[in-house]
N, C-alpha and C positions, 0 to 999 in steps of 0.2 A: 561228392562233397563240394560245396561252393566256397570259394575264397571270400572271406569277409574282412573288410577293413584293412588297416595297416598291419595288424598282427593276426597271425593265423594259428594261434595256439590250439584251436580246436582240432585242426588236422594233425598237428604233432601229437596231441593227446591220443587221438584215434590210432595213429601209427604205432605209438608206444604200447598201446593195449592190444596190438596184433591185428587190427582191422586193415583191410586193403583200402587204399586211398586212390581215387581217380579224379583228377580235376578236368572239368569241361568248360570251355570258353576262355577262362582266364586262370592263370596259375601263378603263385608267388615265384619271383625270380630265383629264390633260394631253393625251391623245391626240385628234387631230382627223383622223379618217379613217373608213373603212368599219367598221361594227360591227352586230351583231345582239344587241339587249339586251332584257331583261325590265324592266317597270316595277316594280321591287322595292318602292318605297314604297307604291304603290297596291295591289299584290298583298298585302303584309303588312297594310295597312289593311283591305282587303276581307275577308281571312281572319279577322282579329281581330274585326271587326265581326260577321261571321257567327257566330262562337263566342259572342259576347255576345248576339246575337239568339236563339240556341238555349238561352240561360239560363246559360251559363258566366260566372262572375264572377272567379275566381282563375286568370288566364291568365298564363303565364310566357313570357318571350322569352329564348331561348338564342342569343345573338349570336355571330357569327364575329369574326375579327380586326378590330379597330377601324380599322386603316389601310386596309381595303378599302371602297370606296364602296358595294358591295352590302350590306355589313354595316351601314353607317351609314344607308342608305336604308330597309332593312327595319326597323331599330330606330325610325326616325322614323315609319314607317307604323303600327307597333304602338303607339307612344306616343300618336299622334294619335287612334287609335280608342279607346284606354283613357281618354284625357282627355275625348273627346266623350261617353263613357258615364259619366263621373264616377267611374271606377274607378282604383285605384292600380296603378302599373306595377311589375312584378316582373321585373327584368332580370339575367341572368347573361351576362357576356362571357367568351369563351374564344378561345384561338388555334387551336382545333380539333385539338389534339394530345393524346396520351395524358397528357403531363405537365400540360397545361392542365385536362383532365378531372379528374385527381387533385387538382389545386389547388382546384377547385370543391368536390369531395367532402370534402376536408379542412377546408374553411371551415365545414362543418356546415350551410350554407344549404340544400343539396339535401335533407337529412333533414327539413326543415320544409315541404316542398312539399305534403304531403297536406292 
């Protein structure tokens, strides 16, 4: 079962009806049950650190919806690696929709990426 949005009433309904629930990739913070997850914080940290080791200095983080724990963890990993290297963070948050993308583009910040 996939976690959907801010409210996960679908999985609670399934659990109450006796169904087994397994979350894959992302899981609500309040869920205590079976899940298969990625270590998003350490993965983002490791990737950012690798880019720094390869000589990249202006590294941008395009984050997903802030209410998702995977977005929060990836941002924390990126920020930790940038901080460790003494580099400034460049963060863009998006809700991963076309409207959200257009909002970032209209801000003018994306045109300054080069």
